[in-house]
N, C-alpha and C positions, 0 to 999 in steps of 0.2 A: 343250479338248482333252477336252473333258466330253458327258459322252452318257448322257442320263437316260428311261427311259419308264416309264410307270406309270400301273396303269388301278385305276378304285376302282370300289367296288360297296358295296351297303346287301341285306343280307341280312336278312329279311322276320322279324322275331321279335320277343319281349320280353325284354330290352332290345335296344334295336336294335345292329345288328352290321356296323361297319364293317370294309371291306378294304381292303388295297392293297398293291403289288407294285412294287418300284421298283428298278431297276442303277442303280449309282453308281461313275461314272469321277473318281475329281479325280487332282491332282498333289501330291507329298507337299508342295511350297511353298504348298500351302494350307492357311491356318491351320486352320479346320476349316468342315466343312458340315450345316449343320440339314437333318433329312430328316425332321421331324416336330416340329408345334408346334402345342400348341391353348391359345386363350383356359380350357378348361374342364377338370379334372381330368379325365384318363383312365383306364380299365380298358387296359392293353396287354400284346399278347402279343407278344414280338420274336421274329422269327426270319430270323437274319442267317447269311451264307455268305460268308468272305472269300478269295476268288479271286485277288487277286494275291500277287504275293510280299513285299510287304511290311507288317508286321507294324502293327494302327490299335487305335483305343478309343475306344471308347461314352461318352461321356456325358449322363447319363438326369436330367432334373429332376422331381425329384417337387415335392408338398403337404407329404410327409409326413416329410422329410429336410431339414434346414436348407443340406448341402450336396450339392451332385452325387453321384451313383453313377457313379463308373468302371468300364468293366470292359474289359480288354484282349482279343481277336480275334486271334491270330499267323493268318500267312500262312496257308492250306490250310484254316483250322479254322472249326468251328461256332457258334452261341450261341442258345441258345435260353431265353426267361426271361419270365416276365408279373410285370406290374407294375403296382402302384396309383398312383395317384392322380398319373399322368404330364402334365408339361407340354409336354415339350421332347426331345427325341433329337438329338444332335449327333455327326458321325464326326470325330474329330482324328489324323493320323498322330502315329505313338507316338513320344515325345522321344528317351526314352531308348534304342532304336535306335540311335538314329546315323545314318538313311534320307537317304541323297541327294535334293537335291529332286526331282529328273529322276521317281522314281521312283511308282509308281503307283500307285493305290489301287483295287480291283476290290469291287465288295463285293454279293453279292445279298441282298434284304430283304425280308420279308414282313411286314404287322403289320395286326394283328387289332386293333382297338379299341372303346370304347363307354363313354357317357358313366355316371357311377356315380350313379345317380340311385335307387336302387333297394338294400336291403342285405335277405336274404345277396344279393350278387351272387354270379352262377353265373359260374364258370371257362372260361375262354377256351381253353385248351387243344384240346377236340373241333373246332376251326375250323380247326387247325393242319392241312394238309394232307399226305399222305406225303412225306419228305425224306428221301435219301442223301447222305451224304458219304463222299466218296472222293478218297484220295491218299496220293502213294508218299513216302516218307521216307528222305533220308540223309544221315545226321546222325557225322563224325569226333568220336572220342570228347574229352571234355572234360579228363580228365587225361591224357595221352598215358603219359604213366610207368606208372602202375599200369591206364591201360586202361580207363575207369570214367567213363560217361555219366550225366546228370542225367534225371532220368524227361521225359518229354514227356506233356503235357496233351494230349491231340487230339481231344478232344470235353468239351464239359460244359453241363449244362442248370441253368436254376434252379430246375424242376419236373421228380420225376420221373416218369419215360419209360419203355415198354418199345420198346428195342431189338434190332433183329436186329445181329449181330458177327460179320465176317471181319477177321481179322489173322493176316496171311503174312511169316514170316521168308523174305526172299530171299537176303541175303548171309552172310555169315563169321562172325553171332553172334546169340548165344541174346536173347528176348525173355522179360521180366518183363510181363504185364498185370494192370493191379488193375482192378477196378470197384466204386465204390462207389457203395452203397446208401442207404437213408434212415438216420441219427445216426450216419454216421459207418461203416457195417459194410461190407468190402471181399470182395470175391472175390476169388484170385489166382491168377492160371492161368502155368504154364511154356511157351514155344514154341523149338523147339530150330532151328538153325540145322542147313545140311549140312555131313557126312554122314550127318546121323540122315534114319530114312526119312521119307516124304515125309507119310505119317499124324501128325508127331509135328511137324513144319513148320508150322503153320497150325491155328488156333482157329476154329472156327466155332458160332455158338449165336444164341438169343432170349435176351433175359436183363429181367424186370421190375425196376422201381421205380429206373432206375439214374441217377445224377445226375454223373458223370463217367467219365473213360476216360482212364488213364496206361499208359503205355510205359515201362517199364526197359531198355535193353539192356544186356544182359551180356557178356562176352569168353568165346566159347566156349572150352573146353578141350584142345580140338582143332585150334582156328585162332589164327596170329597175330594181331593187333593190327591192326586197320584198320577203314574206315567200318562202321557197322552200317547195313544199310536195310532196311529194309519196307515194306508195304502194307495198306492198311487198309479198309475198308470197313462204315459205319456205317448203319445208315435208321432211321428211328422213324417208323411208320406214325399214318397218319389213325386216331382216335378213335370219335367218333361220329357220322360219315354225312356233311359237309359236302360240296357240291359245287360245285366252283370255276365261274369262268363259261368259257364256251368262248370 
């Protein structure tokens, strides 16, 4: 029950940039799946979106680190990072979440990569096409006694990106939205739940240099404790005019 579709092309530039798009489906009982391997170290821009209902881990082997890098991608979440000296990328079902073996992982991936033969090497971020991530979240309190939630990391990037953001409280509880910029600088916004007026139930805007977005559910003072629900859309646009193949 595995389906893969891959497209590859080479952008005529110096250095030569290769591009690969792939949709991966795998059962959690599979121990791992290699989606990228190279004998020569590559500069890689990885753009992943976890489309399934199960969490997964990405293991990245590089020549720079003695141990592989590990990144966790929660269900419905995106991942964007530019990495040096990459030799392999593997997908691994998240063992810490005790997911059933019959659960299915679904990952949309876009990889741009090039051999690192010249220095300084140009960034690959400009080759990333426009991408948007949308999701609806429903969370029961992590502590029902105090009606408290731990924050949700709904988006992160290994590189600073300009994003368009829309978050709406659709349930009975308020939201605290934290946008992390460079060197740990945070912007904090509050979104109110009903019966607040509609203009206070949604946060929309364009933000520069963002590396992560977190949402903290907070109990509404006028509503009883229940599930916290919200929806969001995050877009990070193309920057330097790359044209994808037809």
